[in-house]
C-alpha positions in Angstrom: -75.9 -165.0 -53.1 -72.1 -164.4 -53.0 -71.9 -162.8 -49.7 -73.9 -165.1 -48.5 -71.6 -167.9 -49.2 -68.5 -166.3 -48.1 -69.9 -165.1 -44.7 -71.1 -169.2 -44.6 -67.8 -170.0 -45.3 -66.1 -167.6 -43.2 -67.7 -168.6 -40.1 -67.4 -172.5 -40.5 -63.7 -172.1 -40.9 -63.8 -169.6 -37.2 -66.2 -171.6 -35.5 -64.9 -174.7 -33.4 -66.1 -177.9 -34.0 -65.2 -179.4 -30.5 -64.7 -176.7 -27.5 -61.3 -178.5 -26.9 -60.4 -178.0 -30.6 -57.7 -175.5 -31.2 -59.7 -173.4 -33.6 -61.5 -171.9 -30.6 -58.5 -169.9 -30.1 -59.5 -167.5 -33.1 -63.1 -166.8 -31.4 -61.4 -166.0 -28.1 -58.1 -164.9 -28.6 -56.8 -163.2 -25.5 -55.1 -159.6 -26.9 -51.9 -158.6 -25.0 -52.6 -156.6 -21.8 -56.4 -157.8 -21.9 -57.9 -158.9 -18.6 -59.7 -162.1 -18.7 -63.7 -161.4 -17.9 -65.7 -163.4 -15.3 -66.7 -166.1 -17.7 -63.1 -166.9 -19.0 -62.1 -166.7 -15.0 -64.6 -169.5 -14.0 -63.6 -171.2 -17.0 -60.0 -171.2 -15.8 -60.3 -171.6 -12.3 -63.0 -174.0 -11.7 -61.5 -177.3 -10.8 -57.9 -176.0 -11.3 -54.8 -176.4 -9.0 -52.3 -173.9 -9.0 -48.9 -173.6 -7.3 -48.1 -170.1 -5.5 -45.2 -168.8 -4.4 -45.8 -165.8 -1.8 -43.8 -163.1 -1.9 -41.0 -163.3 0.9 -42.5 -167.0 2.2 -41.3 -169.9 3.2 -42.4 -172.2 0.0 -45.1 -173.3 -2.7 -48.2 -173.5 -1.5 -51.1 -175.3 -3.7 -54.7 -173.7 -4.2 -57.7 -175.6 -6.0 -60.6 -173.2 -6.8 -63.9 -175.1 -6.3 -67.2 -174.2 -8.2 -68.6 -173.5 -4.9 -66.3 -170.1 -4.2 -64.2 -172.3 -2.0 -60.6 -172.7 -2.0 -58.8 -175.4 -0.6 -55.1 -174.4 0.1 -52.0 -176.6 0.9 -49.7 -175.2 2.4 -45.7 -175.2 2.0 -45.6 -177.6 5.2 -48.7 -179.9 4.0 -51.2 -178.6 6.1 -54.7 -178.2 4.6 -56.7 -175.0 5.0 -59.6 -173.2 3.3 -60.3 -169.8 1.8 -62.8 -168.5 -0.9 -63.0 -166.7 -4.0 -65.8 -164.6 -6.0 -65.7 -162.3 -8.7 -66.4 -158.3 -8.1 -67.1 -156.4 -11.2 -66.4 -157.0 -14.4 -62.8 -159.2 -14.5 -62.0 -158.9 -11.0 -61.3 -162.0 -8.9 -61.2 -161.3 -5.1 -60.0 -164.1 -2.5 -60.4 -164.2 1.2 -58.3 -165.7 3.7 -55.6 -167.0 1.6 -52.6 -165.5 3.2 -50.5 -166.9 6.0 -52.6 -168.1 8.9 -55.8 -167.2 6.7 -55.4 -163.6 7.0 -54.7 -162.3 3.9 -57.9 -160.9 1.4 -57.4 -159.1 -1.8 -58.5 -158.8 -5.4 -56.8 -158.9 -8.6 -57.3 -158.5 -12.4 -55.8 -161.8 -14.4 -54.1 -162.8 -17.7 -52.7 -166.1 -19.1 -49.9 -167.0 -20.6 -49.7 -170.6 -21.2 -49.6 -172.1 -17.7 -49.1 -169.3 -15.7 -51.5 -167.0 -14.4 -50.3 -163.5 -14.1 -52.1 -160.7 -11.3 -52.7 -157.1 -12.0 -54.0 -154.1 -9.5 -57.4 -153.8 -10.6 -57.7 -149.8 -10.2 -54.4 -149.3 -12.2 -53.6 -152.3 -14.2 -50.0 -152.6 -13.0 -48.6 -155.9 -12.1 -49.2 -157.1 -8.7 -46.1 -157.5 -6.5 -46.2 -161.9 -6.8 -44.8 -164.4 -9.0 -47.7 -165.4 -11.0 -49.4 -168.6 -10.3 -48.5 -172.2 -12.2 -51.3 -174.4 -13.5 -50.6 -177.7 -11.7 -53.7 -179.4 -12.6 -56.1 -177.5 -15.4 -59.7 -177.9 -14.3 -62.3 -179.5 -17.1 -62.6 -175.6 -19.1 -59.2 -174.3 -18.3 -57.9 -175.1 -21.7 -60.8 -172.8 -23.3 -59.5 -169.8 -21.8 -57.0 -167.6 -24.2 -53.4 -167.6 -23.5 -51.2 -164.8 -24.8 
């Protein structure tokens, strides 16, 4: 009887009352060095706009991720292009036609640190040679994804 009561108290403390409630982080805390899973990647990216500074690139581009797997890209010169994204295996995000002239395809693993999304090489887990994306406009579920 006492164990059941204690269990109910612990569950009620750890369970968020609302999706945006800060206590939700207790359930979904991201341990340092852990990569985001497929569900977390979808929640973080769908409806989100990020800024992207390509290594050696001429300026900052903006990428908007759509639920249908499309990416709208606003180039540093203000032109609009389109690419696509999909998940490949557990926690691997692949992007197609997102580089200069639409010719760049690559896959990464992700972590989130505040408004920054860091990229890692899927096979080795080592940091990708690019600055992190910065969340400019979070999507509807982005704040439910752990930071840290």
